[in-house]
N, C-alpha and C positions, 0 to 999 in steps of 0.2 A: 259106516252109518252111525249117527248118534244113538247112544244106548239109554239115555235117561228120558223117560216120558214125563212131560209136565202137563198137568191138567188144572183148569180153573172151572169153577161151577158155583152157582148160587141158586137158592130157591126160597121164596117167601112162603113160609108155612108155619103154623102155630107150634111153638115148642114150650112146653110147660115143665120139662124135667131137665133143664139145661145143665145143672150141676152134675147129676149122675150120668147124663149123656156125655158130658165133657170127659169124665174119667174113662168111660168105655171107649170112646173114639181115640183118646190119646194112647190107651193101651194097645188097641188094634193097630193103629198107625205105626207105633214104635216097634211092635212085634213084626210088622211087615217090612221094616227097614225104610219107611218113608220119612221124608222131611218136608216142611212147609208150614202153613198156617191154616187153622180152621177157626172161624168166628161163629159163635152161637149167640143168638138173641131170641127174645120172645117172638120176634117177627120172622125168624128164619135162619138159614145157614149160608155161609160164604166160605169157600175153601180154595186153597192153592196148594197142590201137592206135587211131589216129584220123586221118582225112584224107578226101579225096574218095571217094565210095562205090565207084566202079569200081576205084580203086587199092587200097582196103582189101580188097575182095572178091577182086580178082585176086591179091593177096599171099597171102591165105588159101588160095585154090585151088592156087596154086603149092606152098604148104606141104603141102597134102593129097596132092600127087603123090608125095611121099615116103611109102612104105607105113607107116612108123612113125607118121605123123600123119594117116593116111587117116580115122580116126574122130574127128578134131577137130571139135567143134561150137562155134559162136559165139553169143553173146548180143549183140544190137544195140540201140543207142539213138542219138539224134541231138542235136546241139547247134549253136548259131549260130556258135560260135567254137572254135578248136582248144584243147582242154583241157590239152595237154601242151606243154612248152617245148622238148623235144629228143627225139631218138631214142636209146634206150639198149638195149643187149643185154648182159645180165650173166650170168656163170657163178656158180651157187650150189651149196651142198651139198645143199639141198632146195628145191623150188619153193615150199613153204610149210614153214617150220621148226617141227618138233615135237620134235626131239632124241630120237626114239624109233625107232632103226634097224630094229627088228623089223617095223615097219609098212611094208609094201611094196605100195602100191595097184596097181602095174603087174602084180603076180602074181595079182590078182583083186579085183574091186570088191565093196563091201558092197551088199546089195540096196538099190534106190532106189524111192521112191514118186513117181509123177507128180503134178504140181500138181492136175490135175482130180480124181484119186482122193483126195488129201489134203484138198482142199476139201470133198468129200463127207463124209469122216470128221469134219472139224471141224464141219461143219453138223449132223451127226447126234450128235456128242458121243462117238464111239467108232469103232474100226476095224471091219472086216467080221467080225472074230471076237468083237466085243463088248468088247475091251480098251480101257482108258483110253489116250488118245494124249497123250504128253508132247512138247511142242515145246521142243527144247534149242538155245539160241543158242550157237554155238561161237565167236563173234567176240569181240574185245576190248571191254572195258566202254565205252570212249568211243564205239565204233561203235554199240553197242546203244542208247546214249542218244539217237541220232538217230531210232530207230524199231525196232520188233520186232513179232512176232506177239503178239496178245492172250493173256495168261496164260503166255507163254513162260518157261522156266527160264533164268536168267542167273546164272552163277557168278562174275561180276565179275572175270574173269581180265584181266590186263594185257597178256599176250602168249600166243601159242598154245602155247608150251613149258610153260605152267602147266596145260594141259588134262588130261594124264594124272593129275596129282596131285589136281586138283579132282574128276575122275571117281572116283578111289578114295575120296575123302572123302565123296562123295554117292552111292556105289554103292547103298546100301540104299533110297534114295528112288526108284530106277528099277525095282526088282523087280516083275515081274508086269505091266509096262506096255509099250506099244509106243512106243519113243522115236524121234522123227524129228529128226535133227540137221540144222541149217541154217546157212548162211553166205551171203556176198554172191553168189558165183558157183558154188559147189559144191566148191571145192578143200579148204578146211579141214574141211567137214562130211563129206567122203569119208574123210579120214584119221580123223576123230573116230568115225565109225560103225564102221570096221574095228576101232579100238581098243576101243570099247565091246563089240562082239560077241566079241572075244577074252576079255573079262572075264565073259561070260555074259549080257549085256544084249541084249534083243531090239531092236536098233537098225537103223534105215533112214536113208538120206540123202535129202534133198529133191532130186529131179532138177532140175538147172539152178540151184539155189540161189534166193536171193531175187529176183534179176533174172529168172530163169526163171519164178518165181511171178507177178511183175508182168506179164510178157509174156503168160502164158496165163490168169491168173485176175484180175489187177488188184489192187485193194487189199483184197479180202475177208480178214477176220480179221487185218488188219494195222493197226498204229497208227504214224503218223509217216512218215518218209522212210527212205531207205537210203543210208548213207555210202558214198562211192566214193573211191578213192585218186587223184584228179586234181583239176584246178582247178574242176570243177563242184561239188565238195564232197559233194553228196548228190542223189539222184534221187527223184522222187515215184513213186507207184504207176503213174503214166502214163508212166514212163521219161523224164521231163523234168527238167532241172535245177531244184532247189527254189527258186532265186532268179529264175527266168525270168519 
């Protein structure tokens, strides 16, 4: 059985002590023998960690003891080898760059749809109100090429900062439809859904992103694999490295 636990997690929450928090988290993670990347911004935290299961889960539990991160939820997968070469903790302007400062997810989330509910909608061909469901892939084009939902809309963006412009250009295509934005772990599609709703689109975010979909639903309505930003390259719907 694979021995390395991989977790990803993010949370939009106000962080005013990023520099001192960076030092503390780097020290804790290093002492625990973990590797990966933690991003800290004023708007929140985004992390990817790997190591022995007890060490990874212990680090996350310690993090949740800080009330700012109490709501942090993780998505887990396993690998035979450590997919990261070192432990990095970085300070960023945004934990996912959109260059749209009016979008502040920590002030309130966009509505989310659970994987089981979305599976039912896709199976029946419409949502519970009878509206057409549009799956909108908010990832970069090269990530989409590894795999995506069947029939998903892909605007071929090269970086997430292009999303607002693409949304404006395709705004008319989304009228009268229920749009479900999705991404790898939930962070990009959360910002995307907030932005779309501000323009009048009936947008939801897929709770837990693609990795959450794989965990709860498997490969239903999905074609291919899911690109991840570590040495595993991509995961199958079984949450296993594609080359395993």
